[in-house]
N, C-alpha and C positions, 0 to 999 in steps of 0.2 A: 717914822721915827716918833718917839714919845717927846714929852716937853723937855727931857734932859738930853735929848739928842741920841738916845740909844735906839738901835734898830728894833722894830717889832717883828714878831714871828706870827705867821698865819698858819694855823692847823685846822684843816677841814676834811670832812669825808665826802666824797662824791661817788655816785654809782658808776659802774662800768659803762653803762649806756651813755651817761653824760660826758665821761672821759673820752669815749669813742667819738662823740659828736664834736667835742672840742679839738680833737686832733685829726678829724676826717680829712680836711683840706691838705694837711701836711703828708698824710699817708697817700692820698691820691696824686700829690705832686710828684712822688717818686716814680710813678708809672709813666710819666713823660720820658724819664731817662731810660726806662725799659723799652719804650717805643723807639727811641733814637738808637739804642743798642742793637735792637732787632733789625732795624732798617739798615744800619751800617754793616750788619753781618749778613744781610740778604736772607734772613730766616723769618719763619712765623712761629707763633707760640706752640703750634703743633709739632714743630720739629725739635723742641727742647726736650731732652731726655729727663733731666731732674733739676729741681730748684733747690739751692742751698741758701738758708737764711744767714745773714751776717750781722753780728752786733746784738747787745742785750735788749735793745728797743724792739727787736723782731719777736721777742717772746710775748708781746701784746697780742691778745686774741684777735683784735681787729685787723692787725697786719697779716696774720696767718690766713684769716678769711678773705682779705683783699687779694692776697697772692693766689690763693686757690681759685678765685673768681677770674683773675687775670690769665693765669697760665693753664687753667682747667686741670690742675693736678695738685696733690697735696705736697707741700715741701718736705724734704727729708728731715726726719725727726731723730735720727741716730747720730747727728753731728752737732755738737754744742755751738750755738751761734757766737758765744763769747771766746771760743778757742779755735774756730775754723781758719781764721787768718793766720794765726801762729802755727797751726798745724799744716797749712798749705805751704808756708814759708819754710818750715822745717823739711818737708818732703822735697821741695825744690832745691833747697841747700844740699840735701843729701844726694840728689841726682847730679848736681854740679860737682860734687866731690867724687863722682865716679860710681855711685851706688847703682848697678844696673837694675836691680829690682825697683828702686824708686823711679828711675828714668823710664822704665817701661810702663809705669802706671800714671805718669804725669807728663804734660806737654804745656810749656808756657811760651807764648809768642809775644814779644814786645812789639808795640806799634807806636807810631807817632800819634800823640794826642791831638795835635792841630796841624793844619796845612803850613807849608813853608814855601815862600816864594820871594820875588823881588818887586820893587815898584817900577812900573813902566810908564810910558808917556800918558799924560792925562790923569796921573795919580792912581792908576789901576794896579792891582796886584796880579801878577802872573805866577801861578802855582807851579813849583817844580816837583815838590814832593807832597801828594795829597794826604789829607788826614786819614789815619788808621793804616798807613802803609807799614808792612812789617819791617823791623829794623834788625840788622844793619841794611841800609839801602842807599841808592845813589841815583841821581838823575842829571841829564845834560840837555841844555837848549841853546840854540843859536840866536843872538840878538844883533842889532845894528845901531848906528848913530842916528841922531835927529838933526844934526848940524853939519854944515859943510866944513871940512878940514878940522874936524873935532879931533883932538889929540888926547883927551882924558874923559873918562866916564866914572861917574859915581854910582855904585850899586848898593841900594839900601835893602837889607834883608828883613822880611817880616814874617811873623807867625800869627795865624788867625784865619777866620773863614770869610771875612767881609771882601767884596770885591773892590772896595776902596781901601788903598794901602794904609792911609792915615788912621783908619778905624781899627787896625790890627796892632799887634805889639812889635815894636822896632827892636830887632836883636842886635843889629850892627851894621856898619858901612864899610864897603870895600872900594878902593880907588884903583883904577887901572889907567896908567899913563903910558906914553910912547906909542899910541895908536898911529898908524900910517895915515897922513893927511889925504883925505879923499872926499868926493861928494857924499852928502848924507845918504844912508841906505846901502853904501858900498862895503864898508868894513864888516867883517864877520867877527863878533865877540861871542866866544863860547863860555857860557856860565855853567859850572858844575856844582852840585850839592852832593854831599856825602854825610850820612849819619852813622856813626859807629854805635856799638852795643852800650856805650856809656852815655849816650845822648849828646855827644859832641858833634856839632855840625861843622864840616869842612867845606868852605866856600872858595872857589877859584874862578877867576875870569882871565881868559886868554884871547889875545888878538891872533886869529888863525893866519893872518898875512905876515905879521912881523915876528910872531912867537913870543912877544911880551906877555908876561903873566903876573898875576897878583893873587895872593892867597891869604886866608884868615880863618881862625877857629872861633866858633861861637858856642856858648852853653845854651841848649834849648830850655833848661830849667831856670836859667838866670835872666837877667835883664841888663839894661845900661843905666848908668848914672844920669842925672838930669843934665849935667854938663855935656855928656856925650851925646845925648839925644839932641840938645840945642845945636851942637856942631854938625849933626847929621841931617838937619832940616832943609837941606837944599833939594830942589826938585831933581828927579831922576833924569838921566840923559839917554835912556835906552828905549828903544821900541822893539817889539818882536818882529822877526822876519816873516 
């Protein structure tokens, strides 16, 4: 700012090479995401048919050159990077409305962006639905108690990739009461996860001996308030059979 507090404006001309050097690390950082996407899809760059650039920044020559070097092929040039997302959304919307022509040319598969599971003994996360699972999907596993004559279990649902539950995002807590009193390890608690096409997670826990059941719905895209998190900070009472 100047002496009067008004913001100053800097105008300068730089060469294309200097601009490329200044942005090189940012461009290279994007290929780590490409590496992860290919690994998750179990593909190699040689198995990619075409590359479509998305966003106005991809018009930079350095990005086009970097993409060619990474994928060993020239990105498609007949699709405007600034319109590609809107175009794809329109095609998909048309297919959802029953347009057979659009449906035959496009296929969109929704997947879970992160793994979903519950906290078990030792603070570890037991995954029920792995990352990149196509949705809608569901999964069921059997757990048991860790204390003798335990009549209640608290099931904390997490989203994330860490083996330590507390390092992941807590989505919610489900409490199952009325478990048949028995020595630890004897009760059979069935935990079921179901994700619908809207990203809503339905979690249920059922004592297979008594039939007692508890259910809840969680939004994968949302979170919990700080008050809810504090109330849910009790240690989990389940271990996997």
